[in-house]
N, C-alpha and C positions, 0 to 999 in steps of 0.2 A: 414567378418561377414554379411555385407549387401548383398553381392552376394549370400550367402547361404540362407538368408531369402527371398530375392525377386526372385532369379533365382536358385533354389536349384539343378537343373539338369545341371548346366553349366559345371561341370567337366566331364560329360559323353560325349562320341562321339555321334554325332547327331543320328545315326541309333539306338543306345541304348536308347536315349531319346524317340524315336518313339515307341520302343518296350514297354517301361515303360507306355507310354500313352495308347497303345493298350490294355495292361492288365488292366489298370484302367477303360477304357471304357467297356471292357468285364465284369468286376465286376458290373458296373452300370446296364448293360443289364441283368445280372444274378439276380440282386436285383429286377428289373422290372418283370422278369419272375416269380420269387417267389411270388411277391405281386399279380400278375395277377392270379396265381394259387389259392391263398388264396381267391380271389374274385369269384372263380368258373369258370374262363375263361380257355378254352381248349388251352393250349400253348405247344410248343415243348420244348426240352431240353434248348434251348436258344430261346427267343421269336422271333428273326429274325436274318438273316445273318448279320455278322459284317465284313465289309471290312477293309483292312489295313489302318493305319493312312496316310492320304495324306500329304506329307511334305510341309513345307513352302518354297517358292522359295528363300527367303532370311532368313538366320539364325541369323546373327548379325545386330544390329542397325536397326531392322525392324519397330520399333514403330513410328507411325506418330503423336502420341499424348502422352505427358507425363505430369503428375501432380506432382509438387514439393511442399512440405510443408515448413513452417518456424517455427523453434523451437530451443531448446537448443541442441548444438552439443556436441560431446564427450569431447571437451575442455571447455565446459561450456558456450560458446558464444551463447546467445539466438537468434542471427541473423544469423542462419545457414540455408541454403536452400538445401533441399535434401529429403530423404525418411526416414520413421521411422523404427527403429530397437528396439526390446524389447517388453515387455508386460505391460499392465496397472496393472495386478495382482502383478507382480514382482516390479513394480514401477521403472523400469530401461529403460524407453523409451528415446531414443535420436534420433536426426535428423542427418543423415549421408549423406554427398555428394555422388552423384550417379556416380562419375567419372569412376568407374571400372565395372559398369554394362554393360554386353554385349548386352542387348536387347534395350538399349537407344542410339540413334544416337549422334554423336559428336556435332551436331548443338544444340540439346536440352541441353546437358551438358554445352555448351558455354553460352547459354542464362541464364541458372540457375546460373552459376558462376558470370555473369555480374549483375544479379539481386541481388545476395548476396553482391557484391561489392557496389551496389547502396544503399541498405538498411543499410549497415554498416556505410555509410557516412551520413545517414539521422539522424536528431535529434529526429525523432519519433521512439517510441518503436514498436516491433513486437506485434501482437495480438495473444497470445498463448492461453489464456483463456478469453472468451468474458467478463466475470465478472470482470476481473482484468485490463481492458483497453488495450491500445496498438492499432496499426493500420495496419502494414504491414502483409499481410497474404499470401496465396498460390499463386503459379505461374503455369499457364498452357501454354505449348508450343505445337503448332500444325505445322507440316510441310507437304510438298507434294513432289512428285518425280519431279515436275517441278522446284524445288528450292525455293519455297515460304516458308516463316516462319511467324507464327503469335504468339504473346505473349499476354497473358491475365493476368493482375495483379489484385488480389482481395484485397480490402482495407476496413477495418472497420472504418467508419467515426467517431464513438463515438460522442463527442460533438462538433466537428469541424464545424465552419461556412463555408459558401460558398466561402469566400475569401481565407481562409486557405486551403480548399480543392483544389481550383484552383491553389494555389501555389504548392501543392504537385504534381498535375497532370503536371504542367509545368516543374517541376524539373525532373520528370520521363521521360517526352518527351525529354527534353534537354539532359539527360544522354544517351538515346538510339539513338538520331538523330545527336547530335553534340559532345557528350562526349565519354568515353571509350566504351559504349555500341554500338557504330556505327559498331564495328567489327561483330556484329550479323547480320547486313544488314536485319533488319526486314521488311517484306512486310506489316505487320499490327501490331499496338500496341494498345491494349484495356485496359480499366480501368473499374472495377466494384466496386461500393460501396455496400458492403454486410454486413448486420447485422445478417445473418444466416449462417449455415454451407454451404448451397448451395442455390443460388438464380437463378431463371429463368430470362430471358430477360424482361418478363412482370413484375416480382416482382421488379427487379432492373436492368435497362437497361445497356447493355454493351456500354461503351462510347469510341468511336474511337478517340484516341489521335494522331495517325500518320498513314499514308499509306492508303492502300486499305481496304474496308470493308470486303472483302472475300479473301480466298486463293482458288486455283483451283487444281483439281486432274484429271488425266485421267485413265480410267479403261474400259476394254473391248471395246476400240475404241470410248468411249464417254467421254465428258468433264463434270466435276461436280464442282459446286460452293459450298463452305463450309463456314458456319457461325460459330461464336465463340462457340455456344452451340449445334450445330447440331451433331447428331450421325453419325459417319463414322467408319467402322471397323479399328482398330488400326494397322493392318498389311495389307497394300494395295495390295501387291502381293499375299498374302494368300487369301485375300477376293476375288480377281479376279478369282482364282481357285475355291473357294467356290461357287461363284455365277454362274460360268459356270456349275458346277455340279447341282445346284438347277434348272437351266434352263433345263438340261437334264432330271432330275427326274420329272419335271412338265409335260413333254410330251404334251405341249399345242398344240391345233389345232386352227383354225380360229373361232371356235364356243365357245371356253372356255375362261372364264375371270379369271385372276389371282387376288386374293384378298391378298394384301400385308399388314399385320398387324404389326405395329411398323416399318414403312417403312423407317424412317430416311430421308436421302436426295434423296431416290429413286434410289438405285443402281441396282435393278433387273427389267430389262425391256425386256420381250419377245415380239414376234411379235403380240401376242393377246392383247386384252384390259386389262388394269390393273387399279385396284382401290386401292389406298394407304390410310392408316390411320396412323396418327402420332400425338403424344401429343405436341411436341415442335413446336410452330407456325413458328419460324424462319427456322426450318428444312423443313416444308411444303413449305415455300416461296422458299427455295433452290430447292426443288424437282420440283416445277412448273417451275422455271427458267431453271433448267437442262433439263426438258422435252422439253420446247420451244426451247432452244438453240440447242439441238440435233435433232430438227425436228421431235419429237415424239408427235403425236397428239392423241394417243389412251389411254391417262391417265386421271384419275380424282383423286383428293386428298381431304381428309377430315381431318380437324384439330380438335383434342380433344382426351380425354382419350378413349381408345379402348372400355372399358366397358360401356361407354355412347353412343358412336357412332355406334358400330357394331350391337348390338341387333336391333336398329331401322333400320339400313341399310338392314339387312337380313330379317327383318319382311316383308318388301315390295318386296323382291326378288322373281321373278317368278321361280317356281320349275323346269320348263323346261330349264332354262338357267344354264348350268353346271359351277361350280366354282372349282378352285384349290386354297386352302388357304396356304399362307406362313406366319409363325410367327417367329419373331426374338426378343423375349422379353429380358429384363434385367435379372439379377440373381434372381430377385423376382418372375420370372415366370409370367404367364398370370392370370389376375383377373378371379375369378370363373364365373362371368357373361359372359366373353369372351369365356371361355371353353363351357359354357352352350349354348351360341348362335351358336357356331361352331357345337357342337354335335347335336343340334336340327334342323339344316338346312339341308334338304335332298339334296340340290343342291351340297353340298360339299362332294364329294366322295374320295377326296385325300387331305391330309394335310402334309405339310413339316414343321417340327418343328426344328428350329436352336437353340440349347441350349449351353450356355457357362458354365453351371453348372447343368448337368443332374441329379446329386445326390441330388440337393437341392429342391427348390419349384417346379421345372420342373417335378420332379417325381410325385408330386400330380396331375399336369396337365395330365401326361401320363395316370395315373390310372383313372381319371375322363373321359378321352376320350375313354378308352378301357373297362371300367367296364360294366356289364350287366345293362340294363335300371333301373334307380332308380328314381321313381316319387317323392320321398321325397326330393331329391336334384334337381329336375326338369331336370334330365338327361334322357330324354325319347326317343331320337333318337337312331337309330341303332348304336351299338358300332363300333369304329375303331379298327384296328389291326395293330401292328407294322410289317412292311414287309421288311425294309432294314435300316441298320445303317451305316453311313459313317463318321468317325472322320476326322477332318481337324486340322492340327497343325498351329494355328495362333499365338501361343505364345511360340516359342522355348526357351529353358533353364528353363522354368517354368513347373509346374505340370499341367497347364491348357490346355484344348483342346476344340475345338468347335465340338459338335456332331450334325450331321444332321440325324434326324429320319424321315423316310417316313411312314405315316399311311394311310391305305386305308380301304374302306368298300364297 
């Protein structure tokens, strides 16, 4: 049941999975075509060519990051570590161990199983509903192809004092460094006291209990440092293929600057100058370290929300200096101020939009980029047009796909 909910395509041969995803992406482009026609834009039968889905180099166990919840399991035990099955409407949500999921590597399953063993021996309750107390919450596991493994435990402190908190951190460290958890051979063990669903490092610091502060990954011949909350594509091999294609689509020369919005740890480095913008401060620190370590001096990085940083950055940009923009937002898409800044910057003639959910908020971004000038929405620059779509399968066995859309004007 969990496999069907999380990886619904797992029973299909991989080539059939790719065909399902191709048809899905074609439908998204058809929707975009229809919406552009409604706006009076002259488009063809399909707004742009759609290439076949680029397969993932690794089909099973490809995830380098997994998030496990703590909740009631099918047997009623509230200290079960796994993934949710069921719906809130039906009131049948349970937490099921991820042992049989093909997209999660064995190392992640091992760490989750050990964490479950630890909290079941703990006298403290799990925190299932914030208002009802409890402490032990979710587990994040990050790994790299170099064999590194990072575990991040989220803990609700409730009314515990510093002495009691220190005792819990010491018990967790003891378990993973001298107890049964040593089988996990963790490179890093982090602890975060969080009173919210999600906390940034600035809101609640990630506390290193054991090991190294970072794990390291290699991609495209470069070495990358990864912090606990830094964004890094969950499929390293698939991301490598994706970024190679982005570099080819950029067609950069020595006079063009790449503007990388939502740059994460800075995975896309062409020979030209690059300007990166990223909201997560620790990711920017990683990006700067990565650039320096790899001997890349043509980068500058700006920390902050793109909607605050980008308009100011582009307002001072000289029109004679050409820009190629790459955006890789979350499922929430780009803030309208970011779209407006890109649309109204004459230096940007090419935009590469990487979307993990093109049918969602990204569709609104596409329409704002391509619609006729609209002074009411302050979209006054010349409209973009979609010219090529390339899907990448970064999530085998699931229905998800990463779509790269090339826009030009």
